[in-house]
Every structure is written in structure tokens, then in C-alpha cells.
C-alpha positions as CSV (number, residue, x, y, z in Angstrom):
1,M,140.0,38.3,78.2
2,I,143.8,38.3,79.8
3,V,145.2,38.1,76.0
4,T,143.1,41.3,75.3
5,V,144.6,43.2,78.3
6,L,148.1,42.1,77.6
7,V,147.5,42.7,74.0
8,L,146.0,46.5,75.4
9,I,149.2,47.2,77.5
10,A,151.8,46.0,74.8
11,I,150.1,48.4,72.1
12,A,149.8,51.2,75.1
13,A,153.4,50.7,75.9
14,G,154.4,50.6,72.6
15,V,152.6,53.5,71.5
16,G,154.1,55.5,74.8
17,A,157.7,54.4,73.5
18,V,157.1,55.9,70.0
19,A,155.5,58.9,71.4
20,Y,159.1,59.0,73.7
21,A,161.4,58.5,71.3
22,K,159.7,61.0,69.1
23,S,159.6,64.0,71.3
24,Y,162.8,62.9,72.5
25,N,164.3,63.1,68.4
26,G,162.4,66.5,68.5
27,L,164.9,67.8,71.1
28,V,167.6,66.6,69.6
29,T,167.3,68.0,66.3
30,A,165.7,71.5,67.9
31,R,169.4,71.5,69.8
32,Q,170.9,70.6,66.7
33,K,169.7,73.3,64.7
34,V,170.5,75.9,67.4
35,S,173.9,74.8,67.3
36,D,173.9,75.0,63.7
37,A,172.5,78.1,63.7
38,W,175.2,79.5,66.3
39,A,177.6,78.3,63.6
40,V,177.0,80.6,61.1
41,V,176.5,83.6,63.7
42,D,180.0,82.7,64.9
43,A,181.3,82.4,61.3
44,E,179.7,85.9,60.7
45,L,181.5,87.5,64.1
46,E,185.0,86.4,63.0
47,R,184.5,87.9,59.4
48,R,183.6,91.0,61.4
49,H,187.0,90.6,63.3
50,K,189.0,90.2,60.3
51,L,187.6,93.4,58.9
52,I,188.4,95.7,61.7
53,P,192.0,96.0,61.7
54,G,192.0,97.1,57.9
55,L,189.3,99.7,58.7
56,V,191.6,101.1,61.4
57,N,194.2,101.0,58.8
58,A,192.5,103.1,56.4
59,I,191.3,105.4,59.0
60,R,194.2,106.3,60.7
61,A,195.9,108.0,57.9
62,T,193.2,110.1,57.2
63,A,191.6,110.8,60.5
64,A,195.0,110.8,63.0
65,H,193.4,112.7,65.5
66,E,190.5,110.7,65.9
67,Q,192.9,108.0,67.8
68,R,190.4,107.3,71.0
69,L,187.7,106.1,68.5
70,L,190.2,103.7,66.9
71,L,191.8,102.6,70.6
72,D,187.7,102.1,71.5
73,L,186.9,100.3,68.1
74,I,190.2,98.2,68.6
75,E,189.8,97.6,72.6
76,A,186.2,96.5,71.6
77,D,187.3,93.7,68.9
78,R,189.9,92.3,71.2
79,R,187.5,91.8,73.6
80,A,184.7,90.5,71.8
81,A,187.4,88.2,69.8
82,A,188.5,87.1,73.3
83,T,184.9,86.1,74.6
84,E,184.1,82.5,74.8
85,H,182.2,81.5,71.5
86,S,178.6,81.5,72.9
87,A,175.8,83.5,72.6
88,A,175.4,84.3,76.3
89,K,179.1,85.8,76.7
90,R,179.4,87.2,73.5
91,S,176.1,89.4,73.1
92,D,177.1,92.1,75.1
93,P,180.9,92.4,73.7
94,E,179.7,91.6,70.4
95,A,177.2,94.9,70.8
96,D,180.2,96.9,72.1
97,L,182.0,96.5,68.6
98,E,179.1,96.8,66.4
99,A,178.7,100.0,68.1
100,A,182.5,101.4,68.3
101,A,182.5,100.2,64.3
102,R,179.5,102.2,63.8
103,A,181.0,105.3,65.6
104,V,184.4,104.6,63.3
105,V,182.6,104.3,59.7
106,A,180.4,107.5,60.9
107,L,183.9,109.5,60.4
108,R,183.4,109.6,56.4
109,V,180.9,112.4,57.1
110,A,184.0,114.5,59.4
111,Y,186.6,113.3,57.0
112,P,185.4,113.7,53.0
113,A,188.9,112.5,52.4
114,L,187.7,109.1,53.5
115,N,185.3,109.1,50.7
116,S,187.8,108.9,48.2
117,Q,189.7,106.3,49.3
118,R,189.0,102.8,47.9
119,N,190.1,100.9,50.6
120,F,187.8,102.4,52.6
121,L,185.0,102.7,51.2
122,E,185.4,98.5,50.2
123,L,185.9,98.2,53.7
124,Q,183.2,99.9,55.0
125,H,180.9,98.3,52.2
126,E,182.0,94.9,53.3
127,L,181.5,95.8,56.9
128,A,178.1,96.6,56.5
129,M,177.2,93.7,54.2
130,T,178.7,91.4,57.2
131,E,176.5,93.4,59.6
132,D,173.5,92.3,57.8
133,R,174.2,89.1,57.8
134,I,175.0,89.3,61.4
135,G,171.5,90.3,61.9
136,A,170.0,88.1,59.9
137,A,172.1,85.0,61.4
138,R,171.2,86.2,65.0
139,R,167.7,86.5,64.0
140,F,167.5,83.0,62.4
141,H,169.6,81.6,65.9
142,N,166.9,82.9,68.3
143,I,164.3,81.6,66.3
144,K,165.8,78.2,66.4
145,V,166.6,78.9,70.2
146,A,162.8,79.9,70.7
147,E,161.5,76.5,69.2
148,L,164.2,74.8,71.9
149,N,163.4,76.8,74.4
150,R,159.3,76.3,73.9
151,R,160.0,72.3,73.0
152,I,161.9,71.9,76.7
153,Q,159.0,74.1,78.3
154,A,155.8,72.2,77.1
155,V,154.6,68.4,78.5
156,P,156.4,65.7,77.2
157,G,159.6,67.5,76.6
158,N,160.3,69.1,79.8
159,L,160.5,65.3,81.3
160,I,162.2,64.0,78.2
161,A,164.7,67.2,78.4
162,G,165.2,66.8,82.4
163,R,166.1,63.6,82.1
164,H,168.5,64.0,79.0
165,A,170.0,66.9,80.4
166,I,168.9,68.7,77.5
167,V,169.1,72.2,78.6
168,Q,167.5,75.4,77.2
169,A,169.7,78.0,74.8
170,D,171.0,81.8,75.5
171,Y,169.5,84.0,73.0
172,F,172.0,86.1,71.1
173,G,171.9,90.2,70.7
174,S,169.9,92.6,71.2
175,D,166.4,91.5,69.5
176,S,166.5,88.3,72.3
177,P,163.4,87.8,74.9
178,R,164.6,88.2,78.5
């Protein structure tokens, strides 16, 4: 009888250890997926930052008296580029940069001469494609954040996350739940 009880205790301890390890590994995997997804967002944001100077130069020659918009774009780019590379810190500066870039690209309507500038058109096209990639990467990142945060909030993940200092991740951008 004692042997049976010891065997049952050993089996229960083994099952518990396996469940603990599986939950911990799931949290670590989810945290890594968030990190990987953020790396894609960050790379696309950097790509946008590299396009801004060319866009400013292409417009400066044609729309010289729109300096305020160009200066706003340059300043928004500077602020966003100087911000810490985390989802929580970059959401607002990058949203400001996106709005400033849209305002500058909208100059195309007021200045038809921009339509004939190949450099401007190529930069505008590249910026539009980059914005699409940023949006897709942001959505993917936020899905991975939601998965990690859900695991951390549920039992037994909350117990394991607390013990191993695994914290909830931050959403990025305007489509993030608050």
C-alpha cells in the first residue's frame, strides 16, 4: 500500500513537472515570438526613416514655400528616430511621423509638377509600400503580444511568469487595445 501511494505521488510529481515545464516553455516561446515580431516592425520603421530625407529633397525644389510641412516632417522623423526602440516608446512618435509624411505626400495634389518628378514618384511609391509593411508587421506584432499577455494572465502561466519575471509586452500603434 505504501509503495502504491509513493508511486502515485511520483507520477503526480512527474506530471506536475512536465506541465510546469510545458507552461514555462510556452511562455518563453511566446515572449520570443513577440521579440521576433517587434524586430520586423523595427526594421520597417528604420526603412521609413531612410526614405524621409529623399522625400524632403524631392519636394523642397518644387514646393519651396511649403517649408513648414517639410520642417514638421523632418522634426517628426528626428523625434521618432531618437526614441527608444520599444513598442511602448515608439507608438506616438511614429504615429506623428506617419501623419507628417502623409501631409507631405498630399502635396502632390497641390503641386502637379511633383507628378512629373520620377524621384518623388518612386519615393512616394516606396513609402506607401513601407507603410503597408509597417501596418502588417504591427498587426502581427500585436497578435503575438496578445497571445503572450493572455498566457501570462491565465493560470498557471501567471504563477510561472511571476516566478520567472516574464512580464506582459506592450502593444504598438493605433490598433492596439488599451
